[in-house]
Phi, psi and omega in degrees: 000134181288148181289154174260175178300332183281334184270346179244115184274163176301320181297320178297313182294321180290346174095011181279348176247129181238149357279156177292134176293128184298330182292338176295313177299319179296321179293318178297315179300315179297319181297318179294315181294322176299321176299316178296315181301321177296315178302312184294324178296317179292320177304312180292324179299316177295316184296320181298336181296342184302321180298317178295322178296321179294316179300316184275348186068030183267078188288328179293321177294323177297318178297318181292321178298319179297322178292314181301322183292329181298319183274358185297316189300310182301323180295317181290322177300316178301318178298316181294316179298317179299319179296316179293318178298320180296320185277328188237344176045063181299127180251334178207162182281132178244105185300316182298316180299310188285334171292325175292319177301315182297317179300315179295323180296318180300317181296330179288342186266351186300327179250013181281149184270349178226056187298323182294323178289321180294324176297317179295322177299316176304313179301317182297320177295314183300315184288339172287332185273325192228163181292152182300339180298343180261007181279073181235160188297335179287342182253326181231177182265076173297321172242147180295146181254337184241126182288148176255004185298328184287343196289339185258007186279315183278329182225079187303144182283351180230161174248152180247141179229150188234090182298325181288338178269316188255350182093144183300313186294320178296317180297313181295324176298315178296317180301311183293321181284322178288336174299323172049073177289358179093358179234145173293151179281140180295319182206078185299315181298316178296320178299316180297317180300318181292322178297314179300318178297318179295322178299316179294318183293321182281345180057029178282336181245125180294156182294322180260117186241143176291157183298329182276004176305136182215157171252124177254122188241127174304134179296310181280145170283148174258122182253141172200129181053238184263010186240153168238137188243126168267119186248131182209180176216142175265126181260108180240096185061233179279352184274146171237112182252117184282153171207159179224135172252116181266126178256143175233165175255127180283169180296336179264018172078030177240154179270149175210156177280115180279322186192144166263126184245121182235342183285141180300324180296314182291322179294318177298323179295320179298322180263021180295144175290353177273006181250169176295160182280147177285152166254110182219125185267120177209144173281339187237076179304324182296320179292321177298314179297318178301318178297313182296328180298331177288337178273332189232073185297340179278349179272159171254162175305325179302316180297316188282324172301318179296318182297331179261016169101356181264075188296318182295321177294323175302316178297317180298315180295320179299311186295323176296317179295320179295318177300318177298317182295320178302319179293327185269353186239173180222358179289167186252150172293133184217167177300133182292148178296151180119178180290140178293130179280152179276343183250317183251143167258121190243128177225167185209164168255113188309327183275002183232132193277042180223160173240153180244127188241121181244132179287131179293156178288326181228145180248128179279148176305146011270009181291128180228086184208186179227163177303314181299319181295321179296314179300318179298325178296317179295321177296320180298315180297320180299326182278354183256164170286117185273003171045029179076013186233358181228126185293137174281156181223135169273139179254126182238150174236143176049061182264128185265137176230146172296125184300324184292345183273359176270136171294155179300320181298314180294316181298318178297319180294318177299316180294328181279316190261340184219041185301325182295341183263003186250144169223129178248121179234107182056245183260021184235135172256124180251125177257122188293327182206133176202163172248147179234130181225160170301136179282131177236153174284123179305137186299322180298323178290320179297315181297329181287343181248003180241171181202174175063223184299322180298319178296315181296318179297320181293319179289327173298315178299320180301310178296320179296323178298315178300314181299312187289324175298315180295319179295337177275000174103009180235146173249124186300334182085278178269104186267008184297150184305324185295344181267003178243151178237160181246124184273168178292344178262010174082024177253149176261128186234136177272140183219009181242110194250010187289346177242012179296142175213162175295139181299332179291340179277345184282145174242096181280125186230154170266138179296124179293151180295151179294144178289320181225159177303329182293337182302321184290341180263353184288152180290331180246153181295148180272006181229155181286147180229120176269161185306324183263008177289134178227132183245094185303329181295342176285341183303322183298336182279316191247347181292311181231119186258329180296132186306312181297316180294320180298318181297316181295312183298318180296321179294322185276328192226038183300330182293340178294344182269005185245136181301321184301321179302314185287323178292323177295319178296317176305316181293321178299315179295318179300332179274009181060034176260087184261151180284164172286000000 
């Protein structure tokens, strides 16, 4: 029988009585794992609802479920910590006890189906209970202890189909029907015909195929917004060629194939960190991520765990990868390229594709905000559909870096501008709070080095990014080029959120005519301006200043300078008419 709170005293838990009863360590390990199992069950319960939302066309409920799932992890960690505190009332750290707890926990994971997630959950509980000085591998899972390689052997995460054996039409019919979106297909034969035609047109599959040629299809559908995605890969000898079949729901409640997606650029865009998270039900997240990594070689496991809703695991995978990279590299952390921000101090490791953002201690005019307000803005963006136009960010606390890897210039700037966020312990610099994002080339720098068709495409993307962010219910606030980045796939992404606001909070106004000719020459405006007032006709003046760029942008996006465009958009958002 496991001990109760009454049978285990504070003194025993604190370690003042020896030997420690082994069942105490076992009970703590069981309590933590039970907390994780409850979390994962609720996570899957929310995720499973996606199919019903697709069947019913209930897109607002789908959006809300995705939001609810984001906050789930912290709530469950809090419950587990409260339960342990209630039963054991930890007063100090006991190394012997917690090393025993970890050993017992590992034994519980050998047959567990989500060991990597359960290890991360253990870490989250531990760091809530104890000081960071105890965050060592003997106490927590700095490195994973239980392999996930076995998990996909008995119940593979994908199915295989053989077009050269069974015929293309038969295979595609089986794929679409076994995907089972919960709705009958509007025109199954027509959908199959179009897919075959698209395969021929894209020339992704050669005309002569070996007998062992196969299509491997993920068993679970991936749901997001109004779409369901069938994700697969074509195995042609040693090659793995990814493809996605996107399903939509018609207005009359039937499913149809919207598009076959085969280009690497489009597939990368679908799995972009600038988009909302997928709802995908699986018992084996590690196997799902492993499959997706073969489709998206430029992604890390951290990115893909995050994309399927396991944000904490994404953070854990990222930090492990970063530690490995630090060990394998020798370049120094330096100020990131681009204009210096008034709110964030941004630095990067040139050999690693991410930036680290630290909030400054003081904000220079015209910035009028607070640290808490900035953090809340980032949280707001995380909870919204970022529609492929807003970079996702991991939030870290008490993150350790080798002190020697900072350039002198960067270290001096951190000490001057963000001293409250720094702790130096021997050869380690600890940053108390930071955000981490994918590194993008600042749009202003990209525009300065390109010309011709490339310049026009980038400015078209810039305007489209503003439109799509606004159509999703957010106004970027600071629309300057320096706050947008250009991706390797040619998309423009917004990444500076300290002035983001809900589009419904904005008051779009036309500048009133001057009362007198002198008004236009005055240093101050002749009309009152409230904090949420926005004057679109001013955009033409300050968004793009270079003459050639201004001409192109004005030609492509002149409607952005008119109040009517923005007021109509506000009404669309107010009616809950959001884009895909």
